[in-house]
C-alpha positions as CSV (number, residue, x, y, z in Angstrom):
1,M,0.0,-0.1,0.0
2,R,1.4,3.3,-1.1
3,N,1.6,6.2,1.1
4,V,-0.6,9.2,0.2
5,G,-0.3,13.0,0.8
6,I,-1.7,16.3,-0.4
7,V,0.8,17.8,-2.7
8,G,-1.3,21.0,-3.7
9,T,-4.1,23.1,-2.5
10,G,-6.4,26.1,-3.7
11,S,-9.3,28.0,-2.6
12,Y,-11.9,30.4,-4.0
13,V,-14.8,32.5,-2.4
14,P,-17.0,34.8,-4.3
15,D,-16.3,38.6,-4.2
16,K,-19.7,39.8,-2.5
17,V,-19.4,39.9,1.2
18,L,-22.5,39.9,3.5
19,T,-21.8,41.5,6.8
20,N,-23.5,41.0,10.3
21,A,-24.7,44.8,9.7
22,D,-26.3,43.7,6.3
23,L,-28.2,40.8,8.1
24,E,-29.6,43.5,10.6
25,K,-31.6,44.9,7.6
26,L,-32.9,41.5,6.8
27,V,-33.9,39.9,10.0
28,D,-34.4,40.6,13.8
29,T,-30.8,40.1,14.8
30,N,-27.7,42.3,15.6
31,D,-24.1,42.1,15.2
32,E,-23.2,41.6,19.0
33,W,-25.8,38.7,19.2
34,I,-24.2,37.0,16.1
35,I,-20.6,37.2,17.1
36,T,-21.2,36.2,20.8
37,R,-23.0,33.0,19.6
38,T,-21.1,32.2,16.5
39,G,-18.0,34.1,16.1
40,I,-19.2,34.9,12.5
41,K,-18.6,38.8,11.3
42,E,-19.2,38.1,7.4
43,R,-19.6,35.5,5.0
44,H,-19.2,35.5,1.2
45,M,-22.3,35.1,-1.2
46,A,-22.1,33.8,-4.9
47,P,-24.1,35.8,-7.4
48,A,-27.6,34.3,-8.4
49,D,-26.1,33.1,-11.6
50,M,-23.2,31.6,-10.1
51,P,-23.3,27.8,-9.7
52,V,-21.2,25.7,-7.4
53,S,-19.1,24.3,-10.2
54,E,-17.7,27.8,-10.8
55,L,-16.4,27.9,-7.4
56,C,-15.0,24.4,-7.6
57,Y,-13.6,25.1,-11.0
58,Q,-11.6,28.2,-9.6
59,A,-10.3,26.3,-6.6
60,A,-9.3,23.3,-8.6
61,L,-7.3,25.5,-11.1
62,K,-5.2,27.1,-8.2
63,A,-4.7,23.5,-6.6
64,L,-3.5,22.2,-9.9
65,E,-1.1,24.9,-10.2
66,D,0.2,24.7,-6.7
67,A,0.8,20.8,-7.1
68,K,2.3,21.5,-10.8
69,V,0.0,19.0,-12.1
70,G,-1.6,19.3,-15.6
71,P,-5.5,18.6,-16.0
72,E,-4.7,15.4,-18.2
73,E,-2.8,13.9,-15.4
74,V,-5.6,13.9,-13.2
75,D,-7.0,10.2,-12.7
76,L,-10.1,11.0,-10.7
77,V,-12.1,14.3,-9.7
78,I,-14.4,14.0,-6.3
79,V,-16.6,16.9,-5.6
80,A,-18.0,17.1,-2.1
81,T,-21.2,19.2,-2.1
82,V,-24.7,19.5,-1.0
83,T,-25.5,22.2,-3.5
84,G,-24.5,20.7,-6.8
85,D,-25.5,22.3,-10.0
86,H,-28.1,19.7,-10.6
87,A,-29.3,16.4,-9.2
88,F,-27.5,15.2,-12.4
89,P,-25.2,15.3,-14.1
90,S,-22.7,15.4,-11.3
91,T,-20.9,18.7,-10.5
92,S,-17.5,16.5,-10.9
93,C,-18.2,15.9,-14.5
94,I,-18.8,19.5,-15.2
95,V,-15.8,20.6,-13.3
96,A,-13.5,18.0,-15.0
97,D,-14.8,18.9,-18.4
98,R,-14.1,22.7,-17.8
99,L,-10.5,21.8,-16.4
100,G,-9.6,19.7,-19.4
101,A,-9.2,16.7,-17.4
102,K,-10.1,14.2,-20.2
103,N,-8.7,11.0,-18.5
104,A,-10.4,11.6,-15.2
105,A,-13.3,9.5,-13.7
106,A,-15.6,11.8,-11.7
107,F,-18.3,11.5,-9.2
108,D,-19.7,13.6,-6.5
109,L,-19.9,12.8,-2.7
110,Q,-22.6,13.9,-0.2
111,A,-21.5,13.9,3.4
112,G,-22.7,17.3,4.4
113,C,-20.1,19.3,6.1
114,T,-17.8,16.3,6.7
115,G,-17.6,15.8,2.9
116,F,-13.9,16.9,2.4
117,I,-12.9,14.3,5.1
118,Y,-15.0,11.6,3.3
119,G,-13.2,12.7,-0.2
120,V,-9.7,12.7,0.9
121,A,-10.6,9.3,2.8
122,T,-11.8,8.1,-0.5
123,A,-9.1,9.4,-2.6
124,N,-6.6,8.1,-0.4
125,Q,-7.8,4.3,-0.9
126,F,-7.8,4.8,-4.8
127,I,-3.9,5.7,-4.6
128,A,-3.0,3.6,-1.7
129,A,-4.4,0.5,-3.6
130,G,-2.5,1.5,-6.8
131,M,-5.5,2.2,-9.1
132,Y,-4.9,5.9,-9.6
133,K,-1.9,8.3,-8.9
134,T,-3.4,11.8,-9.0
135,V,-6.8,12.5,-7.5
136,L,-8.3,15.9,-7.2
137,V,-10.8,16.4,-4.2
138,I,-12.9,19.5,-4.0
139,G,-15.3,20.6,-1.3
140,G,-17.7,23.4,-2.6
141,E,-20.9,24.8,-1.5
142,T,-23.4,27.8,-2.4
143,L,-25.4,27.4,0.6
144,S,-26.8,31.0,0.1
145,K,-29.0,29.6,-2.6
146,I,-30.9,27.1,0.1
147,I,-31.2,29.6,2.8
148,N,-34.5,30.8,4.6
149,W,-33.7,34.5,4.5
150,E,-36.5,34.8,7.0
151,D,-35.3,32.1,9.4
152,R,-32.8,34.4,11.7
153,S,-31.4,31.1,13.5
154,T,-29.9,29.6,10.2
155,C,-29.4,32.6,7.7
156,I,-26.7,34.1,9.7
157,L,-24.6,31.0,9.9
158,F,-23.7,29.9,6.0
159,G,-21.5,31.2,3.4
160,D,-20.3,30.0,0.0
161,G,-16.8,29.0,-1.2
162,A,-14.8,26.0,-2.5
163,G,-11.5,24.4,-1.4
164,A,-9.5,21.9,-3.6
165,A,-6.8,19.5,-2.9
166,V,-4.4,17.3,-5.1
167,L,-3.4,13.9,-3.7
168,Q,-0.7,12.0,-4.8
169,P,1.8,9.1,-3.5
170,V,4.4,10.5,-1.1
171,E,7.4,9.4,0.7
172,E,7.0,6.4,3.2
173,G,6.2,7.5,6.7
174,Y,4.5,10.9,5.3
175,G,1.0,11.6,4.3
176,F,-2.2,10.2,5.7
177,L,-1.4,8.4,8.9
178,S,-5.1,7.3,9.9
179,F,-8.7,8.1,9.3
180,E,-12.0,7.8,11.3
181,L,-15.4,8.2,9.6
182,G,-18.7,7.7,11.1
183,S,-22.6,8.3,10.8
184,D,-25.8,8.2,12.8
185,G,-28.7,8.3,10.4
186,S,-31.1,8.6,13.4
187,G,-30.0,12.2,13.7
188,G,-30.8,12.9,9.9
189,K,-33.9,15.0,10.8
190,L,-31.7,17.5,12.9
191,L,-30.1,19.2,9.8
192,T,-31.9,18.7,6.5
193,Q,-33.1,20.1,3.2
194,P,-36.5,18.3,3.1
195,A,-37.8,18.8,-0.4
196,G,-36.5,18.5,-3.9
197,G,-35.6,14.6,-3.9
198,S,-37.8,11.5,-4.4
199,R,-39.4,11.8,-0.9
200,Y,-40.9,15.3,-1.5
201,P,-40.6,16.0,-5.0
202,A,-41.0,19.8,-6.0
203,S,-44.4,21.1,-5.8
204,Q,-46.0,24.6,-5.3
205,D,-46.8,23.3,-1.6
206,T,-43.2,22.4,-0.9
207,V,-42.1,25.9,-2.2
208,E,-44.8,27.8,0.0
209,K,-43.7,25.8,3.0
210,N,-39.9,26.6,2.5
211,L,-39.2,23.1,2.3
212,H,-36.4,23.5,-0.1
213,T,-34.3,25.5,2.5
214,I,-32.0,24.5,5.2
215,Q,-34.0,23.3,8.2
216,M,-32.1,22.6,11.6
217,E,-32.5,22.0,15.3
218,G,-29.6,24.2,16.4
219,K,-29.4,23.2,20.1
220,E,-29.4,19.5,19.0
221,V,-26.8,19.8,16.5
222,Y,-24.8,21.8,18.8
223,K,-24.6,19.2,21.5
224,F,-23.9,16.5,19.1
225,A,-21.1,18.5,17.6
226,V,-19.2,19.4,20.7
227,K,-19.0,15.7,21.8
228,I,-18.2,14.2,18.5
229,M,-15.5,16.7,17.3
230,G,-13.5,16.0,20.6
231,D,-14.3,12.2,20.4
232,V,-13.2,11.6,16.9
233,S,-10.0,13.8,17.5
234,V,-9.1,11.7,20.1
235,N,-9.7,8.4,18.4
236,V,-8.0,9.4,15.1
237,L,-4.8,10.2,17.0
238,E,-4.9,6.8,18.7
239,K,-5.2,5.0,15.5
240,A,-2.1,6.9,14.3
241,G,-0.3,6.0,17.6
242,L,0.2,9.7,18.4
243,S,-0.4,11.7,21.6
244,K,-2.1,15.2,21.4
245,E,1.2,16.7,22.3
246,K,2.5,15.6,18.7
247,V,-0.1,17.9,17.2
248,D,1.2,21.0,15.3
249,L,-2.0,22.0,13.6
250,L,-5.8,21.5,14.1
251,I,-8.2,22.3,11.2
252,P,-11.6,21.8,12.4
253,H,-15.0,22.4,10.6
254,Q,-15.7,26.1,10.8
255,A,-19.4,25.9,12.1
256,N,-19.4,28.0,15.1
257,I,-16.7,29.4,17.5
258,R,-18.1,27.7,20.5
259,I,-18.0,24.2,19.0
260,V,-14.6,24.7,18.0
261,E,-13.3,26.1,21.4
262,A,-15.2,23.0,23.1
263,S,-13.4,20.5,20.9
264,V,-10.0,22.1,21.3
265,K,-10.6,21.8,25.0
266,R,-11.6,18.4,25.1
267,L,-8.4,17.4,22.8
268,G,-6.4,19.4,25.1
269,I,-4.2,21.4,22.8
270,S,-3.2,25.1,22.7
271,P,-5.5,27.3,20.9
272,D,-2.6,28.7,18.8
273,K,-2.3,25.6,17.0
274,V,-6.0,25.6,15.7
275,V,-7.0,27.3,12.4
276,V,-10.0,29.5,12.8
277,N,-11.4,31.6,9.9
278,L,-15.2,31.4,10.5
279,D,-15.3,35.0,11.4
280,R,-14.7,35.8,7.7
281,Y,-16.5,33.2,6.0
282,G,-19.2,31.5,8.2
283,N,-20.0,27.9,7.8
284,M,-19.3,27.0,4.2
285,S,-20.0,23.2,4.8
286,A,-17.8,21.0,2.7
287,A,-15.7,23.8,1.7
288,S,-14.9,25.0,5.3
289,I,-11.8,22.6,6.0
290,P,-10.2,22.7,2.5
291,V,-10.4,26.6,2.4
292,A,-9.0,26.7,5.9
293,L,-6.3,24.3,5.0
294,D,-5.2,26.2,1.8
295,E,-5.0,29.7,4.0
296,A,-3.0,27.9,6.5
297,I,-0.5,26.7,4.2
298,R,-0.3,29.9,2.3
299,A,0.3,31.5,5.7
300,G,3.3,29.3,6.4
301,R,1.4,27.6,9.2
302,L,2.5,24.0,8.0
303,R,6.2,22.9,7.7
304,E,7.6,19.7,6.5
305,G,7.0,17.0,9.1
306,D,4.3,18.7,10.7
307,I,1.4,16.4,12.2
308,M,-1.9,18.0,11.1
309,V,-5.6,16.9,12.1
310,M,-8.4,17.8,10.2
311,V,-12.0,17.0,11.9
312,G,-15.6,17.7,11.0
313,F,-19.1,16.8,11.4
314,G,-22.3,17.4,9.4
315,A,-25.6,16.6,8.1
316,G,-26.4,13.0,8.0
317,L,-25.4,12.9,10.7
318,T,-21.7,12.2,9.6
319,W,-18.5,13.0,11.1
320,G,-15.0,12.4,10.1
321,A,-11.1,13.0,11.0
322,C,-7.6,12.4,9.7
323,V,-4.2,12.7,10.8
324,L,-1.4,13.6,8.2
325,K,2.3,14.0,8.5
326,W,2.8,17.0,6.2
327,T,4.9,17.0,3.1
328,K,4.3,18.6,-0.3
329,V,6.7,16.4,-2.2
330,G,5.2,13.7,-4.5
331,K,6.5,10.4,-5.5
332,M,5.2,9.6,-8.7
333,H,8.1,7.4,-10.0
334,D,6.8,4.2,-8.4
């Protein structure tokens, strides 16, 4: 089994910024209330005519450039999203075509906010087993398009963006050291977009009842997230045979500052080892972790040999984490 790592990253967010002050004009809320409870100050919004494939494409271009990989070298494109351009064709096929990745297989993956973790775990298996050498994993969302802008409990939380990573074989001892994935479908009703699928096909009734927008039981999701984020981080480190003291960088899903702080406390690592950008982007679902990863790399927060943990939770309910010993040097000659 080959060792697999991330050899390039990229990210993209739309230009339009929606601040808390802007939201005060839309719903009964205020800047202080939002910051106190979520840590979010602003988020980016895609224009009405910009599909998620555009965000994914832009992030992918940067990741391929960073990895010094041509589109024709990509063997597989995985897009993690809950806001695909269409029910079908898959957003991954659209992105692969735009990139010119003519030799790539492509599929979408739906695991809510945990999507990027599920995506790199899946890509890791293809490369480790020897089936593929270069896999492009993208987490992208345009959540602004499925928000109920009259629901003040959810419309303040979400933003749009995309992050991408190129995975390839790396030297022995580097790259992904362990994964932990999980799900509990009994909690699916806590975070859902009820209509638009085969359970509740689109109708005048579903539109009038706002069933095509995000529905969330915030307190229950919060309780679940605080517990699972800490537990899965501990478990994935144990799988890698590492103690929490060995962690150089933690990249958690950027849902809510209180959830992040609680999981950091549970893991028992220094807050200065944690990447937090939710104040500028809000919760970008599957895009949160890869955008934060790309920003951390570009800010020089990861050095050769550093131990990094990425951890998330999301609709499903799903959760996942991975441990990575950092290197950007691919090993393609095997």
